[in-house]
KEKE-61187 format. One record per residue (C-alpha): x, y negated, z; residue in one letter. Coordinates in steps of 0.05 Angstrom, whole numbers, padded with zeros to 5 digits, always signed. Example, Ala and Ser with C-alpha at 12.3 -4.5 7.8 and 13.67 -1.06 7.14 Angstrom:
<nodes>
     xx     yy     zz residuo
 +00246 +00090 +00156       A
 +00273 +00021 +00143       S
</nodes>
This chain:
<nodes>
     xx     yy     zz residuo
 +00395 +00036 +00350       X
 +00438 +00013 +00289       X
 +00414 -00045 +00240       X
 +00406 +00011 +00185       X
 +00353 +00045 +00233       X
 +00323 -00020 +00247       X
 +00319 -00035 +00174       X
 +00287 +00031 +00158       X
 +00234 +00021 +00217       X
 +00215 -00045 +00180       X
 +00204 -00010 +00115       X
 +00164 +00044 +00139       X
 +00121 -00008 +00179       X
 +00116 -00052 +00110       X
 +00094 +00018 +00075       X
 +00039 +00035 +00126       X
 +00009 -00038 +00125       X
 +00007 -00033 +00052       X
 -00026 +00033 +00053       X
 -00071 +00011 +00104       X
 -00096 -00051 +00075       X
 -00101 -00018 +00004       X
 -00146 +00038 +00032       X
 -00186 -00012 +00067       X
 -00197 -00053 +00004       X
 -00220 +00011 -00028       X
 -00267 +00018 +00025       X
 -00242 +00091 +00044       X
 -00229 +00126 +00110       X
 -00168 +00161 +00128       X
 -00202 +00231 +00118       X
 -00234 +00209 +00051       X
 -00168 +00186 +00022       X
 -00132 +00246 +00044       X
 -00178 +00290 +00018       X
 -00180 +00256 -00049       X
 -00101 +00262 -00057       X
 -00097 +00331 -00030       X
 -00060 +00314 +00033       X
 -00082 +00323 +00113       X
 -00111 +00260 +00147       X
 -00058 +00268 +00197       X
 -00003 +00260 +00151       X
 -00037 +00195 +00123       X
 -00047 +00173 +00193       X
 +00025 +00182 +00200       X
 +00044 +00146 +00134       X
 +00003 +00083 +00154       X
 +00030 +00091 +00224       X
 +00104 +00086 +00199       X
 +00122 +00150 +00226       X
 +00143 +00188 +00167       X
 +00215 +00181 +00153       X
 +00222 +00204 +00085       X
 +00153 +00201 +00052       X
 +00137 +00245 -00013       X
 +00144 +00206 -00076       X
 +00091 +00251 -00101       X
 +00044 +00237 -00048       X
 +00060 +00160 -00057       X
 +00045 +00173 -00134       X
 -00021 +00199 -00116       X
 -00036 +00148 -00067       X
 -00017 +00086 -00116       X
 -00067 +00119 -00168       X
 -00125 +00125 -00114       X
 -00111 +00057 -00091       X
 -00095 +00024 -00153       X
 -00032 -00008 -00135       X
 +00040 -00005 -00163       X
 +00074 +00058 -00146       X
 +00140 +00020 -00152       X
 +00119 -00027 -00095       X
 +00107 +00036 -00059       X
 +00172 +00072 -00069       X
 +00206 +00006 -00055       X
 +00171 -00004 +00015       X
 +00187 +00069 +00029       X
 +00258 +00056 +00022       X
 +00272 +00082 -00043       X
 +00315 +00055 -00096       X
 +00268 +00031 -00157       X
 +00301 -00003 -00215       X
 +00279 -00074 -00228       X
 +00238 -00092 -00295       X
 +00294 -00118 -00328       X
 +00341 -00061 -00310       X
 +00283 -00017 -00345       X
 +00274 -00064 -00399       X
 +00198 -00079 -00375       X
 +00173 -00152 -00384       X
 +00142 -00156 -00317       X
 +00123 -00102 -00265       X
 +00048 -00099 -00238       X
 +00034 -00139 -00175       X
 -00006 -00130 -00115       X
 -00080 -00125 -00126       X
 -00092 -00184 -00080       X
 -00046 -00227 -00116       X
 -00077 -00208 -00185       X
 -00149 -00221 -00157       X
 -00136 -00288 -00128       X
 -00099 -00308 -00189       X
 -00045 -00342 -00147       X
 +00014 -00387 -00178       X
 +00057 -00366 -00116       X
 +00059 -00291 -00091       X
 +00026 -00276 -00025       X
 +00069 -00258 +00033       X
 +00057 -00196 +00070       X
 +00023 -00228 +00126       X
 -00026 -00264 +00082       X
 -00043 -00198 +00046       X
 -00056 -00160 +00110       X
 -00097 -00222 +00133       X
 -00131 -00223 +00068       X
 -00150 -00147 +00070       X
 -00173 -00146 +00146       X
 -00224 -00210 +00130       X
 -00246 -00171 +00062       X
 -00262 -00105 +00104       X
 -00299 -00149 +00162       X
 -00339 -00186 +00111       X
 -00359 -00125 +00072       X
 -00378 -00092 +00133       X
 -00420 -00158 +00156       X
 -00454 -00166 +00089       X
 -00465 -00096 +00064       X
 -00420 -00110 +00006       X
 -00387 -00042 -00018       X
 -00325 -00042 -00058       X
 -00340 -00022 -00128       X
 -00329 +00044 -00156       X
 -00288 +00065 -00208       X
</nodes>
């Protein structure tokens, strides 16, 4: 396996974790999320497992909208080239929802985001606190 393959595997794993965490934060099942964006639950499961080599940008766009997360972050995690905010002339790109929710001064690491998403899903299941609906 080449170094590039290893990097691509890591990117797919990061994308899968980001999608899984975002879905969990929304309180959606795989089937429920897949139905809302018009894809099969098998495809979404494969995306979350990092098994899809070239995820569809159209699907990533729909998932970003459903989960309320940055489309650019999903595209970057999928290995697509995305211009930086300064290249586009933007002041600042959106951040991960947990960064905003926690009002952190330093960005959360991927491990911290994943751990917080897991804890929040557990907490909500134990305390009957459903996620807010849009």
